[in-house]
C-alpha positions in Angstrom: -3.8 4.3 -36.5 -6.2 7.2 -36.8 -8.6 5.5 -37.4 -8.4 2.5 -34.5 -7.5 6.1 -32.0 -11.3 7.8 -33.6 -13.2 4.5 -33.2 -11.8 4.1 -29.1 -12.3 7.6 -28.4 -15.8 6.7 -29.7 -16.3 3.8 -28.1 -15.5 6.0 -24.5 -17.4 8.9 -25.0 -20.3 6.0 -25.6 -19.3 4.4 -22.8 -19.2 7.4 -20.2 -22.2 8.5 -21.5 -23.7 4.8 -20.2 -22.8 5.7 -17.1 -23.7 8.9 -16.4 -27.4 8.0 -16.9 -29.4 8.1 -13.4 -29.9 4.6 -12.3 -32.8 5.4 -10.4 -35.1 6.7 -13.0 -34.8 3.8 -15.6 -36.5 1.7 -12.4 -39.1 4.6 -11.8 -40.2 4.6 -14.2 -43.4 2.6 -15.0 -44.4 4.0 -11.2 -45.7 7.0 -9.9 -46.1 7.6 -5.8 -47.3 11.0 -4.6 -48.9 12.8 -2.0 -50.0 15.2 -1.7 -50.5 18.0 0.5 -46.9 17.4 1.3 -46.6 20.3 3.9 -48.8 20.1 6.4 -49.3 20.8 10.2 -50.5 17.6 12.7 -53.8 16.9 12.7 -53.2 16.9 8.3 -54.4 13.6 6.4 -52.0 13.4 4.1 -53.1 10.6 1.1 -50.8 8.4 -1.1 -51.4 7.9 -4.4 -49.3 4.9 -6.4 -50.4 3.7 -9.7 -48.2 1.2 -12.7 -47.4 -0.9 -9.9 -48.9 -3.8 -7.7 -49.0 -2.9 -4.2 -48.1 -4.3 -1.0 -46.6 -2.3 1.9 -46.2 1.2 2.4 -42.6 1.8 4.0 -42.9 4.6 6.2 -39.3 6.3 7.9 -38.5 9.1 10.0 -35.4 10.2 11.2 -33.4 7.9 13.0 -36.4 5.5 14.1 -36.1 2.5 12.9 -38.6 2.4 9.8 -42.9 1.5 9.8 -45.0 -1.0 7.3 -47.8 -0.4 6.7 -49.5 -3.7 4.5 -51.9 -2.3 1.8 -52.2 -6.0 -0.1 -55.8 -5.2 0.1 -55.4 -2.5 -2.7 -57.1 -4.0 -6.2 -55.2 -4.5 -9.1 -52.0 -1.8 -10.1 -52.9 1.5 -7.9 -53.3 2.2 -4.4 -54.4 5.3 -2.3 -53.7 5.7 1.9 -54.1 8.7 4.1 -52.0 9.4 7.2 -52.6 11.2 9.9 -50.5 13.1 11.6 -50.7 13.1 15.3 -48.4 15.5 17.8 -45.6 12.9 17.7 -45.0 13.2 14.1 -43.8 16.8 13.5 -40.4 16.6 11.1 -39.7 14.6 8.1 -41.1 11.8 6.4 -40.0 9.0 4.1 -42.7 7.1 2.6 -41.9 3.9 0.0 -43.9 1.8 -1.7 -42.8 -2.2 -2.2 -42.7 -2.7 -5.8 -41.1 1.3 -6.8 -38.3 3.1 -6.8 -40.2 6.5 -6.8 -40.3 8.1 -2.4 -42.5 10.2 -1.7 -42.3 12.8 1.2 -44.3 14.8 4.0 -43.6 17.7 6.7 -45.0 17.6 9.6 -45.0 21.0 11.0 -46.5 22.7 14.5 -49.8 24.6 14.5 -49.5 27.5 14.1 -50.6 28.8 18.0 -47.6 26.7 19.1 -44.5 27.7 20.8 -42.0 25.4 20.5 -39.7 25.4 17.1 -40.0 21.6 15.3 -36.9 19.7 15.0 -34.8 20.5 12.2 -33.4 17.0 10.1 -31.7 17.1 7.0 -31.3 14.6 4.6 -28.4 12.9 3.3 -26.6 14.7 0.8 -26.9 13.6 -2.4 -23.8 12.3 -3.7 -25.1 11.6 -7.6 -23.2 14.7 -9.0 -20.0 13.9 -7.6 -20.3 9.7 -8.8 -20.8 11.7 -12.5 -18.1 14.1 -12.1 -16.1 10.9 -11.2 -16.8 8.6 -13.7 -16.2 11.3 -16.8 -12.5 12.3 -15.4 -11.8 8.1 -15.5 -13.7 7.4 -19.0 -11.8 10.7 -19.9 -8.9 9.3 -18.5 -9.7 5.8 -20.1 -9.6 8.1 -23.8 -6.4 10.3 -23.1 -4.2 7.7 -22.5 -5.6 5.2 -25.5 -4.8 9.0 -27.6 -1.6 9.5 -27.0 0.0 5.9 -25.8 0.9 5.4 -29.5 1.8 8.5 -29.8 4.7 8.2 -26.8 5.6 4.7 -26.8 6.5 5.8 -31.2 8.7 7.9 -30.1 10.8 6.3 -27.5 11.3 4.0 -30.0 12.2 6.6 -32.3 14.4 8.5 -30.8 
């Protein structure tokens, strides 16, 4: 019985580790989407570069506004280069995703140094990944403890 419990515990531990692996890094392992510079005032030219995928569109999101989809299908091969010049209405955080790649490139457009108006504060949604991983690990530990102690408890109940 001890050998069965050990193999069950090993299986549960391996399953727990597999469930804790981040899915996003696996999906984006063969492609990249970068931007340079990452922050700048209005009038800055932000250059997005992508490699490892066949680019078709870029989805550009700003706050709660409807995302803009830009066709970049004219790019040749498995690379992308797209330039975006931020205007005065573009102040805030922007997130760009390329079709065919799970990477996200983020930029922050600021007001010029002489501006007197404060930039609108936008916050990113909270990252629940660590909470999900913790709950998964707790569930795996619960299953392992149950598998280990249940046979002992039922044996003790039958004997007593």
